[in-house]
C-alpha positions as CSV (number, residue, x, y, z in Angstrom):
1,M,243.8,126.3,100.6
2,Q,243.3,128.3,97.2
3,F,246.3,129.1,95.4
4,D,247.9,132.7,95.9
5,L,249.9,133.8,93.5
6,D,251.7,136.2,95.6
7,T,252.4,133.3,98.2
8,A,253.8,131.2,95.4
9,T,256.2,133.8,94.3
10,L,257.1,134.7,97.6
11,L,258.0,131.0,98.5
12,L,259.6,130.7,95.0
13,S,262.1,133.8,95.8
14,K,263.2,132.3,98.9
15,T,264.4,128.9,97.4
16,P,268.1,130.5,96.0
17,K,268.6,132.5,99.1
18,L,267.8,129.1,101.4
19,L,269.9,127.0,99.3
20,E,273.1,129.6,99.4
21,I,273.2,129.7,102.7
22,W,272.6,126.0,103.2
23,L,275.0,124.8,100.7
24,C,277.5,127.6,99.9
25,D,280.5,125.9,102.3
26,L,279.6,122.4,102.6
27,P,282.3,119.8,102.1
28,E,282.2,118.6,98.3
29,A,281.7,115.3,99.4
30,W,278.5,116.1,100.9
31,L,277.5,117.9,97.9
32,L,278.3,114.8,95.7
33,A,277.0,112.5,98.1
34,R,273.4,110.3,97.4
35,A,270.4,109.5,99.6
36,K,270.3,106.4,97.5
37,R,272.6,104.7,95.0
38,D,269.9,105.6,92.2
39,S,269.3,109.1,93.5
40,W,270.3,112.5,92.6
41,N,273.2,114.4,94.4
42,I,272.8,117.8,95.8
43,H,275.1,119.1,92.6
44,E,272.7,117.5,90.2
45,I,269.4,118.4,92.0
46,L,271.0,122.1,91.5
47,G,271.7,121.5,88.2
48,H,268.2,120.5,87.5
49,L,266.8,123.8,89.2
50,V,268.6,125.7,87.0
51,Y,267.7,123.6,84.0
52,C,263.7,123.8,85.2
53,E,264.2,127.7,85.0
54,T,265.4,127.9,81.6
55,A,263.1,125.2,79.9
56,D,260.3,124.3,82.1
57,W,258.4,126.7,83.9
58,M,258.6,130.1,82.1
59,P,258.4,128.5,78.6
60,R,255.5,126.6,79.6
61,A,254.0,129.7,81.1
62,Q,254.4,131.4,78.3
63,A,252.8,128.4,76.0
64,I,249.9,128.2,78.2
65,L,249.2,132.1,78.4
66,Q,249.1,131.8,74.5
67,Q,247.3,128.8,74.4
68,A,249.8,126.5,72.7
69,A,248.2,122.9,71.8
70,E,251.1,121.4,73.6
71,L,253.8,122.6,76.1
72,P,257.2,122.2,75.1
73,H,259.4,119.4,75.8
74,F,261.4,118.6,79.0
75,D,264.5,116.8,79.2
76,E,264.0,115.3,82.6
77,N,267.9,114.5,82.6
78,A,269.1,117.5,81.1
79,Q,271.3,118.5,84.8
80,I,273.8,116.2,83.8
81,Q,275.4,118.3,81.1
82,I,274.5,121.6,83.0
83,T,276.7,120.1,86.0
84,Q,279.5,119.2,84.1
85,N,282.5,121.1,84.8
86,T,280.5,123.6,86.8
87,Q,281.3,124.4,90.2
88,T,278.2,124.3,93.0
89,G,278.7,128.0,93.7
90,A,278.2,128.6,89.9
91,L,275.2,126.8,90.0
92,L,273.7,128.8,92.9
93,I,274.4,131.8,91.2
94,R,273.0,131.0,88.1
95,L,269.7,129.4,89.9
96,A,269.4,133.1,91.6
97,D,269.9,135.1,88.6
98,L,267.3,132.8,86.4
99,R,264.9,132.9,89.3
100,K,265.0,136.3,89.7
101,Q,264.2,137.2,85.9
102,N,261.8,134.6,85.9
103,L,259.7,136.0,88.9
104,H,260.3,139.4,87.5
105,S,258.7,138.0,84.5
106,I,255.9,136.9,86.1
107,Q,255.4,139.8,87.8
108,Q,255.3,141.6,84.5
109,L,252.3,139.7,83.0
110,Q,250.1,141.0,85.6
111,L,248.2,137.8,85.5
112,R,244.3,138.0,86.5
113,E,241.9,134.6,87.2
114,N,241.2,134.3,83.8
115,D,245.0,133.7,82.6
116,L,245.1,131.3,85.8
117,E,242.8,129.3,84.0
118,K,244.1,129.2,80.7
119,Q,245.2,125.8,79.4
120,S,247.4,123.6,77.3
121,R,248.3,120.4,76.8
122,H,251.2,118.4,78.7
123,P,252.3,115.3,76.9
124,K,251.8,113.0,79.7
125,L,249.5,114.6,81.9
126,G,247.1,115.8,79.5
127,R,245.3,119.5,79.8
128,V,246.7,121.4,82.6
129,D,246.5,125.1,83.5
130,L,248.7,128.2,84.1
131,R,247.3,127.8,88.0
132,N,248.2,124.0,88.0
133,L,251.9,125.0,86.4
134,L,252.4,127.6,89.0
135,A,251.5,126.0,92.2
136,A,253.6,122.8,90.8
137,W,256.9,125.3,90.4
138,A,256.3,126.0,94.2
139,A,255.8,122.2,95.1
140,H,258.7,121.2,93.0
141,D,261.1,123.7,94.6
142,L,259.8,122.3,98.0
143,G,260.0,118.8,97.1
144,H,263.8,119.4,95.9
145,L,264.5,120.9,99.3
146,A,263.3,118.1,101.3
147,Q,265.3,115.9,98.9
148,I,268.4,117.6,99.7
149,S,267.6,117.6,103.3
150,R,267.4,113.6,103.3
151,V,270.7,113.8,101.4
152,I,272.5,115.6,104.0
153,A,270.8,114.1,107.1
154,R,271.9,110.4,105.6
155,Q,275.1,111.5,106.2
156,Y,274.7,111.1,110.1
157,K,272.7,107.6,109.4
158,D,275.7,105.2,110.4
159,D,276.1,107.7,113.4
160,S,273.0,108.0,114.8
161,G,272.8,104.6,116.7
162,P,269.4,103.5,118.2
163,W,268.2,107.1,117.6
164,I,267.8,106.2,114.2
165,E,264.1,104.7,115.0
166,Y,263.3,108.2,116.0
167,L,264.6,110.4,112.5
168,P,262.5,108.8,109.7
169,I,264.6,111.0,107.3
170,L,267.3,108.5,108.0
171,W,265.2,105.7,106.7
172,R,262.1,106.4,104.6
173,H,261.9,107.0,101.0
């Protein structure tokens, strides 16, 4: 399947709505639970998604469009500061607002094929183009939705009894 900007932005527009419906009234203990000891909890994942909206996708898209020599730095642990003293509901609202603004900005750019081919250098990955970044943005959302699914599902691990062998979400990854 070939990259399609309209489909990618449609998927990206759905993430905040899905998260709001899914998480808005879950008990706090579930929002703070971890799938594994060294993994992020749901609250931290939301903080990460918020940080990505401000420091990753759009700043890097702008850098690529301006054909900057290198993409801006991204702090992979910045969600720790974002989530401190911030309620999950506030993170959900912030994510929805930022995503709406970012998708509006993407729409305003009226990107063409030659824009998607513009490149910059990622400090670890080397040369990347705008198409790579936009596709990664959509895949990144889907990855974190899967991660949240695992965190929630694992709350049922101990009580699933013999069915656990048929529920790889409880034991894989």
